[in-house]
Each structure stands twice: as structure tokens, then as C-alpha cells.
C-alpha positions in Angstrom: 156.9 -225.3 46.7 157.9 -223.3 43.7 155.2 -222.9 41.1 155.8 -224.7 37.8 157.3 -222.6 35.1 155.2 -221.1 32.4 155.6 -222.6 28.9 158.9 -221.5 27.4 160.3 -220.3 30.7 163.7 -221.5 31.7 163.8 -223.1 35.1 167.0 -224.5 36.5 167.9 -225.9 39.9 170.7 -226.9 42.3 169.9 -229.8 44.4 172.4 -230.5 47.2 172.0 -233.3 49.8 172.4 -232.0 53.4 175.0 -234.7 54.3 177.5 -232.0 55.1 178.6 -228.5 53.9 179.4 -227.7 50.3 182.9 -228.4 49.1 184.8 -227.1 46.1 183.3 -229.7 43.8 179.8 -228.8 44.9 180.4 -225.1 44.1 181.3 -226.0 40.5 177.9 -227.5 40.0 176.1 -224.8 41.9 177.9 -222.0 39.9 177.2 -223.7 36.5 173.5 -224.2 37.2 173.2 -220.6 38.5 175.1 -219.1 35.5 173.0 -221.2 33.0 169.8 -219.9 34.5 170.9 -216.3 34.6 172.4 -216.5 31.1 169.0 -217.6 29.8 167.0 -215.0 31.8 165.4 -217.8 33.8 164.6 -218.9 37.3 167.1 -220.7 39.6 165.8 -222.9 42.4 167.5 -224.7 45.3 166.1 -228.0 46.2 167.2 -229.7 49.4 167.5 -233.4 48.6 167.0 -234.7 52.1 164.9 -237.7 51.2 167.6 -240.1 52.5 167.1 -239.0 56.1 169.6 -241.4 57.7 172.5 -239.7 55.9 171.4 -236.1 56.6 173.6 -234.1 59.1 171.9 -231.6 61.5 172.8 -228.1 60.5 174.0 -229.0 57.0 171.1 -227.4 55.2 171.6 -224.1 56.9 175.3 -224.2 56.2 174.8 -225.0 52.5 172.4 -222.1 52.1 174.8 -219.8 53.9 177.7 -220.9 51.7 175.6 -220.2 48.5 174.6 -216.8 49.7 178.2 -215.9 50.6 179.1 -216.6 47.0 176.2 -214.5 45.7 174.2 -217.4 44.5 170.6 -216.6 45.6 167.6 -218.8 44.7 164.4 -217.2 43.3 162.1 -219.3 45.5 162.1 -220.7 49.0 164.0 -224.1 48.9 161.9 -227.2 48.3 162.6 -230.0 50.7 162.1 -233.6 49.6 161.4 -234.7 53.2 158.0 -232.9 52.8 157.2 -234.6 49.5 156.3 -238.2 50.5 152.7 -237.9 49.4 153.8 -236.8 45.9 156.2 -239.8 45.6 153.5 -242.2 46.8 151.1 -240.9 44.1 153.7 -241.3 41.4 154.5 -244.9 42.6 150.8 -245.7 42.5 150.6 -244.5 38.9 153.6 -246.6 38.0 152.1 -249.7 39.7 148.7 -249.3 38.0 150.4 -249.0 34.6 152.5 -252.1 35.2 155.8 -250.3 35.4 156.5 -250.9 39.1 156.5 -254.1 41.1 157.3 -255.3 44.7 160.7 -257.0 45.3 161.4 -259.4 48.2 165.1 -259.9 47.5 167.9 -259.1 49.9 171.3 -257.9 48.6 172.8 -261.3 49.5 170.1 -263.1 47.4 170.7 -260.9 44.4 174.5 -261.4 44.7 174.0 -265.2 44.8 171.8 -265.2 41.7 174.3 -263.1 39.8 177.2 -265.3 40.8 175.2 -268.3 39.7 174.8 -266.6 36.3 178.5 -265.9 36.1 177.8 -262.1 36.2 180.1 -259.7 37.9 178.0 -258.5 40.8 179.1 -255.0 41.4 178.4 -251.9 39.3 179.9 -248.9 41.0 179.0 -250.7 44.3 175.5 -251.5 43.0 174.0 -254.8 42.0 172.6 -255.1 38.5 169.2 -256.6 39.4 168.5 -259.7 37.4 164.6 -259.5 37.5 164.1 -262.2 40.2 160.8 -260.9 41.4 159.3 -259.8 38.0 157.1 -262.8 38.0 155.9 -262.4 41.7 157.2 -262.7 45.2 156.5 -266.5 45.5 155.9 -266.2 49.3 158.6 -263.7 50.1 157.6 -260.5 51.9 157.8 -257.4 49.9 160.9 -255.3 50.7 161.4 -252.7 48.0 159.6 -251.4 44.9 161.4 -251.7 41.6 161.0 -250.1 38.1 160.7 -252.4 35.1 163.5 -251.6 32.6 161.8 -252.6 29.4 160.3 -250.6 26.4 156.8 -251.3 27.8 155.1 -253.4 30.5 153.7 -255.6 27.7 157.3 -256.3 26.5 159.1 -257.2 29.8 161.8 -259.3 28.2 162.7 -256.7 25.6 165.9 -254.6 26.1 165.5 -251.0 27.1 168.1 -248.7 25.5 167.9 -245.0 26.2 169.5 -242.5 23.8 169.8 -238.8 24.8 171.9 -235.8 24.1 174.0 -233.8 26.6 174.8 -230.2 25.9 178.5 -230.8 26.8 179.0 -234.5 26.4 177.0 -234.9 23.1 175.1 -238.0 22.1 174.8 -240.7 24.8 173.3 -244.2 24.9 172.8 -246.7 27.7 171.5 -250.3 27.6 169.5 -249.8 30.9 168.3 -253.4 31.0 171.8 -254.8 31.2 173.8 -251.9 32.7 171.4 -251.2 35.5 168.5 -253.7 35.6 165.2 -253.0 37.3 166.1 -250.2 39.7 164.7 -249.3 43.1 162.0 -246.7 43.5 161.3 -247.3 47.2 163.9 -248.9 49.4 163.5 -251.7 51.8 163.9 -249.3 54.8 160.9 -247.3 53.5 162.9 -244.3 52.2 162.3 -243.1 48.7 165.0 -243.7 46.1 166.7 -240.7 44.4 165.7 -241.6 40.9 161.9 -241.4 41.6 162.2 -238.3 43.9 164.2 -236.2 41.4 161.9 -236.9 38.5 158.8 -236.2 40.4 160.2 -232.9 41.8 161.7 -231.7 38.5 158.3 -232.1 36.9 156.4 -230.5 39.8 158.8 -227.5 39.8 158.7 -227.1 36.0 162.5 -227.7 35.7 163.4 -227.3 32.0 167.2 -227.5 32.3 169.3 -229.7 34.6 173.0 -228.6 35.0 174.9 -231.0 37.3 178.2 -232.9 37.7 179.3 -235.5 35.2 179.1 -238.2 37.9 175.3 -238.0 37.6 175.2 -238.5 33.8 174.9 -242.2 34.4 171.6 -241.6 36.2 170.0 -239.7 33.3 168.8 -242.7 31.3 166.9 -244.1 34.3 165.3 -240.7 34.9 164.3 -240.4 31.2 162.7 -243.8 31.5 160.7 -242.6 34.5 159.8 -239.4 32.8 158.4 -241.3 29.9 156.5 -243.7 32.1 155.0 -240.8 34.2 154.2 -238.7 31.1 156.2 -235.7 32.3 158.6 -233.5 30.2 162.2 -234.2 29.8 164.6 -231.4 30.7 167.7 -230.5 28.7 170.9 -231.8 30.4 174.3 -230.4 30.8 176.9 -232.4 32.9 179.8 -230.4 34.1 183.5 -231.5 34.7 184.3 -232.8 38.1 186.8 -231.7 40.7 189.0 -234.7 41.4 190.7 -235.7 44.7 194.4 -236.6 44.9 193.6 -240.3 44.1 191.9 -239.3 40.9 188.4 -240.0 42.2 185.6 -237.5 42.3 186.0 -235.1 45.2 183.3 -235.9 47.8 182.5 -235.9 51.4 183.2 -239.6 51.5 186.8 -239.2 50.5 187.6 -236.3 52.8 186.6 -233.2 50.8 187.1 -230.1 53.0 184.2 -227.7 53.5 184.1 -224.8 51.0 186.1 -221.9 52.4 184.0 -218.8 51.9 186.3 -216.3 53.7 187.2 -215.2 50.2 184.2 -216.0 48.1 185.6 -214.4 44.9 188.6 -216.7 45.0 186.3 -219.7 45.5 184.2 -218.6 42.5 187.3 -218.2 40.4 188.5 -221.6 41.3 185.1 -223.1 40.4 185.0 -221.2 37.1 188.4 -222.5 36.1 187.1 -226.1 36.3 184.3 -225.0 34.0 186.9 -223.5 31.6 185.6 -220.0 32.3 187.6 -216.9 33.1 185.7 -213.8 34.3 186.8 -210.4 35.6 185.5 -208.4 38.5 186.8 -206.8 41.7 183.8 -208.0 43.8 181.4 -210.9 43.7 178.5 -209.1 42.0 180.7 -207.7 39.3 182.4 -211.0 38.7 179.1 -212.9 38.5 177.8 -210.4 36.0 180.8 -210.9 33.7 180.8 -214.6 34.2 177.1 -214.7 33.2 177.9 -212.8 30.0 180.7 -215.2 29.2 178.6 -218.2 29.9 175.8 -216.8 27.7 178.2 -216.5 24.8 179.2 -220.1 25.2 176.0 -221.9 26.1 172.9 -219.9 25.3 172.7 -220.9 21.7 
């Protein structure tokens, strides 16, 4: 694992999931995070977010690292793999439970859906169910399935609304009513795998990540992660959410909607395409020269 950054040292990271090779949208996020780290004279880390093992594809991690290297994006440390971090996540969950932030949940998806329908609430939020706090007061004989995070200002005010305000370097001032937009979210899933929200917060803190640069589709996750950072007493990174590459149907380009693997036969062309999404134009006849110019241009725009 990479050593935590010294005080005042910029540390950024790119954190792909090995569910397939990088595509053009992935490269936009990778390039932006690399440029931001280099423009600030900081460290750039790669973290393999393979905590969701059932979705991981054999050989995808090696392909991702090869694609990054082909584009001149080299990490400053050996990649951290979430699959080796179970003990750290368990310790964090234990701290949250002891402090009253986390509790066991025995609800199935069907049961949650039925309760929401009974309340006259639309059940789906981007395919997720907004959890209505069914097990906050105990399991009442149900076996525990998952662990959830209380979305309230404090464990002593469980019925109070949690609103998180934060500022994004590109999007500006943001605010989310986490209690009503998300509900008590999962920290450990019913199948025993760790949820993304807990893993990313624990790992960012352990690696000393000071700046998170990632796609705008993940901006919605930020309030939950800030809530966890507060509860665990770890620093909050600065956030910058980049524009997305869209598929023909207007949705975010992803592996799920048929995104093709990144073509690295001409890495300079791939980098130029990614930079155009970021509103960046750089010059250079080879990858190294182009990246140096792109870094200078990024510094002029974002280093202040």
C-alpha cells in the first residue's frame, strides 16, 4: 500500500474497476486525474477497485494497467487492490457500529419496495431503493443481511434530516438532502461484499488522498462519502468532477451500454480525444511532449 502523503503534499488517484478494459470515457477521468496531480507537483496513484469480486473480469486489471502505460500515464506507487483490504474495512465498520452510526438490516429488496409503495413513494432512484429506515429500531426477529449507515446529523438525532453541502472545483456549490434522496445506505452487502462507499473512503484516507478527480456521474456519491469521512474522523479531499463521454442514446458511455475498449494503437490520438472532452487543447508530436504541454495548460486553468 502507498504510504500516506505528508502534510501539504498533493496526492491524487485513478480508481478503475476491473470489470473490463478502459474505454474512451475512462481515459477522460484517468487523464484528468493524472494532469491534476502533475500540475500540482504531486503523487498520482492507481487503485484497483476490485472489492465487488463477482463483477470482476479475469485479465481486466492487467489490460487496464497496460492501456494506461501505453498512454504515458504511469503511477508513482504499486497499485493498491481493494480485495486485499477486507481487514481495514472491517475495522472501520466496527468503529461506526461502536459510535452508533452503523446498524444491521434484515430487509430484502422486495420488502423495501413494498414499504415504499405503501408510503406512496416512488421506489427507484437510479435503480436504487431509497431506504426508509425499517431496521433502525432493530431487526425484530429477522436475520441480519446487510449493514447500513445512519443518515442523520448524529446518532443521537436519528430522525433529523442530514443535508450535506460541499463545493466542487468545476461544478461549484453543491447540496444534497441525503436522508430523503438516498436514505440509510449500505456499508456491507447481504452477500458479504463491501460496498463502494465505505471502501473508497477508507482507502482514500489510508493513502492520504488529498484531491479526487473523477467523472461527473460520481458526484452524487460525494455527500455519502463526506458523511462517512466525518463519522470516521478522516480528512475530506478536494473534489473535481469531469465531463462525461456520452453514448449515442445520450447516456454515460459505459461497459454496460456497449462501450468499446480503448484503442491504444495511436495513444496520442486517444489522449487528444480525451482532452477535447475536458476542453483542453495541447500540442506535441509524441506522447511525452504532448503530456508535458497538457500539464502546463491544465496548471494554468486549475492550479489556483
